N, C-alpha and C positions, 0 to 999 in steps of 0.2 A: 709325418706319416701321410701317405696319399692313398686314395681309394683305388682299388683294383679294377673297378668298373668304369668310372668316369674320370678319374685322375685328379679330383679335387682334393684339397688339403683337409684332413680330418685329425682329430686328437689321437694321441697314442693309445688311449684306453677305450676308444670307440669300437663297438662291435658291428654297427651298421653305418653306412654313409648317409648323411643328412640330406643330400641332394638326390641321389638315385635310389637309395634304400637297399643297396646290395650289402649282403653280409660279408664282413671282412674276415679273412682267415686268422685264426688264433694260433700263435706259435705253441707247439706242444713241447713241454719240458718233461724230462724224465728225472725222477728223484735220484740224487747222487747217493750211492752206497758208500757209507763211511767205512773206511778200513778200521777194524778193531785190532789194536795192537795186542798181540798175545805174548804172555810171558813164557819164557822157555821152561819146560818141565811141569807146567800147570795145565790141568785138564779143565775146560769150562764146565760149570755146574749145570746139570739139566734143569729145565724150568719146573718140572713136576717130579719130585722125588717120591720114592715108595713110602707109604705111611702104614705099613703092616704093624709095626710095633705100637704105633699110636692106636690102631684099631684093637689090638689085643689088650693094651693097657686100659682103654676106655671100657671094653667089655668086662674086664676084671674089676674095675672100680664100680660099675653098676652091680655086678654080682656081690661084691663085698658090702655095698650099701644095702642090698636086699637081704643079705644074710644077717646084718645087724638088726633088722626088724623082726626079731623072733617074737614069740608070744609074750605079751606084757613087757614091752621094752621100757626102759627108763627114759625120761625126757632127754637126757644127755645122749643116749644111743639114737634116739629119733633124730636129733640134730646132726650127729655124726653120719647117720645113714643118708639123710637128705643131702648133706654136703658131698658125700661120696657119689651119690647118684647124679647130682648136678655136675660134678667134675667129670664123671664118666661120659655124660652126654656132651659136655663141652669138648672133651678130647675127641670124641667120635665126629663131631661137627666141625672141628678145627676153629673154634671160636677164640677171640682174643682174651677171653676170661680165663684161659688155661693157666697162664703164668701167675696171676694173682691168687687163683685158687690153689695152685701147686705150692705156693708159699704159705698160704693160710692153713692148709691141711695139717702139716706137722706142728704148727703152732697151736692149733686147736687140740690136737692129740696130747701135746705136752701139758697144756692147761688142764685137760680132763684128768690126765694121770696124776698131776700134782694136787689137784683139788678133790678128786674122788678116788680114794684107795679101793683096791679090789675087795679087800675084806675089812670090816669095821675094826678099828684099833690098830691097823697095820700101817707101817710107814709107807709113803708113796714109793712106787717102783719106777725107776728111770727106764726109758725105752732102750732096747738093745741097740748097739751101734750099727750093725749090718743093715737093718731096714732104713736107718737114717742116711747112711751112705748111698744106698740104692735109690732113695728118694731124691737125694742131691743129684744123682746121675740122671734121673728123670727130668729134673728141673733144667739141667744143662742141655739135654736132648731137645726139650721144647723151646728153650731159649734160642738155640741155634736155628730153629725153624720158625721163629716169630714172624718172619716176612711172609710166610704162607698163610697165616691166620688173617682172614679178611673181615669178618663181621663180629660185633660184640654180642649179639643175641642170636 
C-alpha cells in the first residue's frame, strides 16, 4: 500500500504515513445482511409477547398468599402463604425462579394435605383433579416462555 500524499510505501494497517504524516483513507465496509430463510407457512415469533395472563396469575398468587394469612394462622399456612407471595412476585417480575417454584407449589400442597388432615381423626383428602390439571397448564405456559425470563432475583 502507498501513501496518498507522498507516494511512499506504508503498511496495509497504517492510518498515518510515517514520512509526511498524512492520514490515510480507511475503506468503509457495510455489514452484510444475511438472508434469513423462512419456512413456508410459519409466521416469525415477535420478540416481546403479551404477558397479560402472567400479570393476572401473579396478582392472584399474591392475593391467595395474603388470604392464607388470616388471624392466628398455623405455621404451615404461613409457609404456604410465603411461598404463594414469592411465586406471585416472581411471576410479575418474570424471574427464572418461576419454573422451580411452579413445580414446588403442588408438591408442598400435596405434602401438607397428606400430613395435616383438615379435621383431627379424618383421613387425608386428595386434591381435586381439575386444579392439578390447571396448574400443569400453567407450568407449560411458563415453560414455553422460559427464554423471556432474564434474572434470578
